[in-house]
C-alpha positions as CSV (number, residue, x, y, z in Angstrom):
1,X,131.3,66.4,91.1
2,X,133.9,63.7,90.7
3,X,136.6,63.6,88.1
4,X,134.9,60.6,86.4
5,X,131.5,62.5,86.3
6,X,133.2,65.5,84.7
7,X,134.8,63.2,82.0
8,X,131.4,61.6,81.3
9,X,129.8,65.0,81.0
10,X,132.5,66.2,78.7
11,X,132.0,63.2,76.5
12,X,128.3,63.8,76.3
13,X,128.7,67.4,75.4
14,X,131.2,66.5,72.6
15,X,128.7,63.8,71.4
16,X,125.8,66.3,71.2
17,X,128.0,68.9,69.5
18,X,129.0,66.3,66.9
19,X,125.3,65.6,66.3
20,X,124.6,69.3,65.8
21,X,127.4,69.5,63.3
22,X,126.3,66.5,61.3
23,X,122.6,67.4,61.2
24,X,123.5,71.0,60.4
25,X,125.6,69.9,57.4
26,X,122.9,67.5,56.3
27,X,120.4,70.4,56.5
28,X,122.5,72.5,54.2
29,X,122.9,69.6,51.8
30,X,119.2,69.0,51.8
31,X,118.4,72.6,51.2
32,X,120.2,72.4,47.8
33,X,119.6,68.8,46.8
34,X,116.3,67.8,48.5
35,X,114.5,66.8,45.3
36,X,117.3,64.6,43.9
37,X,117.9,62.9,47.3
38,X,114.1,62.2,47.8
39,X,113.9,60.7,44.3
40,X,116.9,58.4,44.9
41,X,115.6,57.2,48.3
42,X,111.9,56.9,47.6
43,X,111.1,53.2,47.9
44,X,108.0,52.6,50.0
45,X,107.2,49.1,51.2
46,X,105.1,47.5,54.0
47,X,108.0,46.7,56.3
48,X,109.3,50.3,56.2
49,X,105.7,51.5,56.9
50,X,105.6,49.4,60.1
51,X,109.1,50.7,61.2
52,X,108.0,54.3,60.6
53,X,104.8,53.7,62.6
54,X,106.9,53.1,65.8
55,X,108.8,56.4,65.5
56,X,106.6,58.7,67.6
57,X,105.0,56.4,70.2
58,X,108.1,55.9,72.4
59,X,108.3,59.7,73.0
60,X,104.8,59.7,74.7
61,X,105.2,56.3,76.4
62,X,108.5,57.2,78.1
63,X,107.1,60.6,79.1
64,X,104.3,58.7,81.0
65,X,107.0,56.5,82.6
66,X,108.8,59.6,83.9
67,X,105.6,61.0,85.3
68,X,105.2,57.7,87.2
69,X,108.8,58.1,88.5
70,X,108.0,61.7,89.6
71,X,104.9,60.5,91.5
72,X,107.1,58.1,93.5
73,X,109.4,60.9,94.4
74,X,106.5,63.1,95.4
75,X,104.8,60.5,97.5
76,X,108.0,59.8,99.4
77,X,109.0,63.4,99.8
78,X,108.8,65.4,103.1
79,X,106.0,67.7,101.8
80,X,102.7,67.9,103.6
81,X,100.2,65.2,102.7
82,X,97.7,67.6,101.0
83,X,100.5,69.0,98.8
84,X,101.7,65.5,97.9
85,X,98.2,64.4,96.9
86,X,97.7,67.6,94.8
87,X,101.1,67.2,93.0
88,X,100.5,63.5,92.3
89,X,97.0,64.3,91.0
90,X,98.6,66.9,88.7
91,X,101.2,64.4,87.5
92,X,98.5,61.8,86.8
93,X,96.4,64.3,84.9
94,X,99.3,65.3,82.7
95,X,100.2,61.6,82.2
96,X,96.7,60.9,81.1
97,X,96.8,63.7,78.5
98,X,100.2,62.6,77.2
99,X,99.2,59.0,77.2
100,X,96.0,59.6,75.2
101,X,97.8,61.7,72.7
102,X,100.5,59.0,72.4
103,X,97.9,56.3,71.9
104,X,96.4,58.4,69.1
105,X,99.8,59.0,67.5
106,X,100.3,55.2,67.2
107,X,97.1,54.8,65.0
108,X,97.4,58.2,63.4
109,X,97.1,58.6,59.6
110,X,100.9,58.9,59.4
111,X,101.6,55.8,61.6
112,X,99.5,52.6,61.7
113,X,96.6,54.5,60.3
114,X,98.6,54.9,57.1
115,X,98.7,51.1,56.7
116,X,95.2,50.4,58.1
117,X,92.9,53.4,57.4
118,X,90.2,52.1,59.7
119,X,92.5,52.7,62.7
120,X,92.9,56.4,62.0
121,X,91.2,58.4,64.7
122,X,89.4,55.3,65.9
123,X,88.5,56.3,69.4
124,X,87.8,52.8,70.8
125,X,91.2,51.6,69.6
126,X,92.9,54.7,71.0
127,X,91.2,54.2,74.4
128,X,92.2,50.5,74.4
129,X,95.9,51.3,73.8
130,X,95.7,54.0,76.4
131,X,94.2,51.7,79.0
132,X,97.0,49.2,78.5
133,X,99.9,51.6,78.0
134,X,99.4,54.1,80.7
135,X,99.1,51.9,83.8
136,X,102.1,49.8,82.7
137,X,104.3,52.9,82.1
138,X,103.2,54.6,85.3
139,X,103.9,51.5,87.3
140,X,107.2,51.0,85.5
141,X,108.4,54.5,86.3
142,X,107.2,54.3,89.9
143,X,109.2,51.0,90.3
144,X,112.3,52.4,88.7
145,X,112.3,55.5,90.9
146,X,112.2,53.3,94.0
147,X,115.5,51.7,93.0
148,X,117.3,55.1,92.7
149,X,119.3,56.6,95.4
150,X,119.9,59.8,93.4
151,X,118.9,62.8,95.6
152,X,118.5,65.0,92.6
153,X,116.2,62.6,90.7
154,X,113.1,64.8,91.1
155,X,114.9,67.8,89.6
156,X,116.3,65.8,86.8
157,X,112.9,64.3,85.9
158,X,111.2,67.7,85.9
159,X,113.8,69.2,83.6
160,X,113.6,66.2,81.3
161,X,109.8,66.6,81.1
162,X,110.3,70.3,80.3
163,X,112.7,69.4,77.5
164,X,110.2,66.8,76.1
165,X,107.4,69.4,76.3
166,X,109.6,72.0,74.5
167,X,110.3,69.5,71.7
168,X,106.6,68.9,71.2
169,X,105.6,72.5,71.2
170,X,108.4,73.6,69.0
171,X,107.3,70.9,66.6
172,X,103.7,72.2,66.6
173,X,104.8,75.8,66.2
174,X,107.1,75.0,63.2
175,X,104.5,72.7,61.5
176,X,102.0,75.6,61.6
177,X,104.5,78.0,60.2
178,X,105.4,76.0,57.1
179,X,103.0,74.2,54.7
180,X,105.4,72.3,52.6
181,X,103.9,69.5,50.6
182,X,105.4,66.1,51.3
183,X,107.4,64.4,48.5
184,X,104.8,61.7,48.0
185,X,102.2,64.4,47.4
186,X,104.5,66.4,45.1
187,X,104.8,63.4,42.8
188,X,101.1,62.4,43.0
189,X,100.2,64.5,39.9
190,X,98.1,67.3,41.4
191,X,98.2,70.4,39.3
192,X,99.9,73.2,41.1
193,X,101.6,70.9,43.6
194,X,105.3,70.2,42.8
195,X,108.6,70.2,44.6
196,X,108.9,73.2,46.9
197,X,112.0,74.1,48.9
198,X,111.4,74.4,52.7
199,X,112.1,78.2,52.6
200,X,109.6,78.9,49.8
201,X,106.1,79.8,51.0
202,X,103.2,77.6,49.8
203,X,99.9,79.5,50.4
204,X,97.5,77.4,48.4
205,X,97.2,74.5,50.8
206,X,93.7,75.4,52.0
207,X,92.4,75.2,48.5
208,X,93.6,71.6,48.0
209,X,92.4,70.6,51.5
210,X,88.9,72.1,51.1
211,X,88.3,71.5,47.4
212,X,90.2,68.3,46.7
213,X,89.9,66.6,50.1
214,X,93.7,66.2,50.5
215,X,94.5,65.6,54.2
216,X,96.1,68.7,55.8
217,X,98.9,66.5,57.1
218,X,100.2,66.2,53.6
219,X,101.2,69.9,53.8
220,X,103.2,69.5,57.0
221,X,106.4,68.2,55.7
222,X,108.8,70.7,57.4
223,X,110.2,70.0,59.9
224,X,109.8,66.3,60.5
225,X,107.9,65.5,63.6
226,X,109.2,61.9,63.6
227,X,112.7,63.2,63.5
228,X,112.2,65.6,66.4
229,X,110.4,63.1,68.6
230,X,112.5,60.0,67.8
231,X,115.7,62.0,68.4
232,X,114.6,62.7,72.0
233,X,115.3,59.0,72.6
234,X,119.0,60.0,72.7
235,X,118.4,61.9,75.9
236,X,115.6,59.6,77.2
237,X,117.7,56.5,77.1
238,X,120.5,58.4,78.8
239,X,118.1,59.2,81.6
240,X,117.6,55.6,82.4
241,X,121.1,55.6,83.9
242,X,119.6,57.7,86.7
243,X,117.9,54.7,88.1
244,X,120.9,52.4,88.4
245,X,124.2,53.4,89.9
246,X,126.0,50.8,87.8
247,X,124.9,52.4,84.6
248,X,126.0,56.0,85.3
249,X,129.2,55.6,83.3
250,X,127.3,54.3,80.3
251,X,125.3,57.3,79.4
252,X,127.1,57.8,76.1
253,X,126.4,54.1,75.2
254,X,122.7,54.6,75.8
255,X,122.8,57.9,73.9
256,X,124.2,56.0,70.9
257,X,121.4,53.4,71.1
258,X,118.9,56.3,71.0
259,X,120.6,57.7,68.0
260,X,120.5,54.4,66.2
261,X,116.8,54.2,66.8
262,X,116.3,57.8,65.5
263,X,118.3,57.2,62.4
264,X,116.3,54.1,61.5
265,X,113.1,56.2,61.8
266,X,114.6,59.1,59.9
267,X,115.6,56.8,57.0
268,X,112.1,55.2,57.0
269,X,110.5,58.7,56.6
270,X,112.8,59.4,53.6
271,X,112.0,56.0,52.1
272,X,108.3,56.6,52.4
273,X,108.4,60.0,50.7
274,X,107.0,61.5,53.9
275,X,109.9,64.0,54.2
276,X,112.9,65.5,52.5
277,X,116.4,65.5,53.9
278,X,116.1,69.1,55.0
279,X,112.9,68.1,56.9
280,X,114.4,65.3,58.9
281,X,117.8,67.0,59.5
282,X,116.1,70.2,60.8
283,X,114.0,68.1,63.2
284,X,117.0,66.2,64.4
285,X,119.0,69.4,64.8
286,X,116.3,70.9,67.0
287,X,116.2,67.9,69.3
288,X,120.0,67.7,69.4
289,X,120.2,71.4,70.4
290,X,117.7,70.9,73.2
291,X,119.6,67.8,74.4
292,X,122.9,69.6,74.3
293,X,121.5,72.5,76.4
294,X,120.1,69.9,78.9
295,X,123.4,68.1,79.2
296,X,125.3,71.4,79.8
297,X,122.7,72.5,82.4
298,X,122.9,69.2,84.1
299,X,126.7,69.2,84.2
300,X,126.7,72.5,86.1
301,X,124.4,71.0,88.9
């Protein structure tokens, strides 16, 4: 590894350590002042709803793109033809699953479906988005990979996809561990539903879901899925430097761009009353920790 590469890696490690420190401190602040901060920031409007709706979709779209890049590497590898075909088929299968979930996330009840209820779980719309998105992202990833001369590109993509998968599964695990009512639900006037700290169990969610018809998603405030998945853009945008030699020294710049995107989404979630500060900071902390571990691992390659 060259001296320049070591300096770049050191800068990235410091950057991600800084993010961990900031979001860790915000989590502590939120734990003690969630209700007051939520009340001060709550200001839902249509523009913020549109902004928030874009928060999760890039996570899935770019995952599909990297599957396309991986297919290019596999097809042009020295492995036997049957193995190459099998591995590419596996990549396309996973890309199909990810793309379909991603299309669904765009019109989910907490994204565009929140603005236009008829879009929520609308299968024809989801299929239409999927049929447009997936081929474009797969082709884009395939084309980008052809431009790269990085001999370690395959390994980097695989580890990146593992990181993205970990982010998604940690999110699902945590969401099913906590049943915290969202702030917008806590102020909706339902008897028995009030502000609840993230660490305090709320066991009556099934009653409200089954008897009052409240959507189960309203009890999935902690941690913020939008924060976890939007923060992965910090490492995703850094990964684009793999495809262009001239961008290798600009990973920190692309990481900052990803952070700006994530902060916009995080603020939109607070403004809509979808989350508390502790929710979004916990989600951002999780993604930042995974990104830091990835950067450290990559720097040792």
